[in-house]
C-alpha positions as CSV (number, residue, x, y, z in Angstrom):
1,M,3.8,0.4,9.5
2,N,0.2,1.7,9.6
3,I,-1.6,-0.1,6.8
4,G,-5.1,1.3,6.2
5,G,-6.2,-0.9,3.3
6,L,-5.4,-3.3,0.5
7,L,-6.6,-3.2,-3.0
8,K,-6.3,-6.8,-4.2
9,N,-6.0,-5.9,-7.9
10,S,-6.1,-3.0,-10.2
11,M,-5.7,-2.4,-13.9
12,I,-5.6,1.4,-13.7
13,D,-3.3,2.3,-10.8
14,Y,-0.1,1.1,-12.5
15,P,-0.4,1.8,-16.2
16,G,0.4,-1.4,-18.2
17,K,0.5,-3.6,-15.2
18,L,-1.9,-5.7,-13.1
19,S,-1.1,-4.4,-9.6
20,C,-2.3,-4.5,-6.1
21,G,-2.4,-1.4,-3.9
22,I,-1.2,-1.0,-0.3
23,F,-2.8,2.0,1.4
24,L,-0.8,3.5,4.2
25,S,-2.7,5.5,6.9
26,G,-2.0,8.9,8.2
27,C,-1.5,12.3,6.5
28,N,-0.2,15.7,7.5
29,F,-2.4,17.6,5.0
30,D,-6.1,18.4,5.1
31,C,-6.9,18.6,1.4
32,P,-10.6,19.2,0.6
33,Y,-10.3,17.1,-2.5
34,C,-8.7,14.0,-0.8
35,H,-10.0,10.8,-2.4
36,N,-9.1,8.8,0.8
37,P,-10.2,10.9,3.7
38,D,-10.7,7.9,6.0
39,L,-6.9,7.4,5.8
40,V,-5.9,10.9,6.8
41,K,-6.2,10.6,10.6
42,G,-5.0,7.1,10.7
43,C,-6.6,3.7,11.0
44,S,-4.8,2.3,14.1
45,G,-8.0,0.4,15.1
46,R,-7.6,-1.8,12.0
47,A,-3.9,-2.5,12.4
48,A,-4.5,-6.1,13.3
49,V,-6.5,-6.7,10.1
50,F,-3.7,-5.3,7.9
51,D,-0.7,-6.9,9.5
52,P,2.4,-6.4,7.3
53,G,3.1,-10.1,7.4
54,N,-0.3,-10.8,5.9
55,I,0.2,-8.2,3.2
56,Y,3.6,-9.8,2.3
57,R,2.1,-13.3,2.2
58,F,-0.8,-11.9,0.0
59,I,1.7,-10.5,-2.5
60,E,3.9,-13.5,-2.5
61,D,1.0,-15.9,-3.1
62,R,0.0,-13.9,-6.2
63,K,3.4,-13.7,-7.7
64,A,2.1,-15.4,-10.9
65,F,-0.7,-12.9,-11.3
66,L,0.6,-9.5,-10.3
67,D,3.0,-7.3,-12.3
68,G,3.5,-4.6,-9.7
69,V,2.6,-3.0,-6.4
70,V,1.3,0.5,-5.8
71,I,1.8,2.2,-2.5
72,S,-0.6,5.0,-1.7
73,G,-2.3,6.6,1.2
74,G,-2.8,8.8,3.2
75,E,0.8,10.1,2.8
76,P,3.2,7.1,2.5
77,T,6.3,9.2,3.0
78,L,5.3,9.8,6.7
79,Q,5.8,6.1,7.5
80,D,9.2,5.4,9.2
81,D,9.5,2.0,7.6
82,L,8.5,2.9,4.1
83,F,12.0,2.1,2.8
84,D,11.8,-1.4,4.3
85,L,8.4,-2.0,2.7
86,C,9.6,-0.9,-0.7
87,R,12.8,-3.0,-0.4
88,R,10.9,-6.1,0.7
89,V,8.4,-5.8,-2.2
90,K,11.2,-5.2,-4.7
91,N,13.1,-8.2,-3.4
92,M,10.0,-10.3,-4.2
93,G,10.5,-9.3,-7.8
94,F,7.9,-6.5,-8.1
95,P,8.3,-3.0,-9.3
96,V,6.9,-0.4,-6.9
97,K,4.9,2.7,-7.8
98,F,3.7,5.6,-5.6
């Protein structure tokens, strides 16, 4: 999992829910209007900062405050373990939005 960033809370990314955002790094497009151009080529240099275990702990620790999790990017569907990420977040009791 190549996680490029974490948005700790948002009231606009998941309508009607207080959510956090997980930004996955890497994209196979080169859109001139991209709102996350730093995530396009990948952020492998920051992989240690955004360890998946730390992300899961962050989400679990905020179970009483968060209503959902948004997964964005880059292009999330390029990640081989996207399904595992979604399943784990859903098993924590959170709805997932892309």
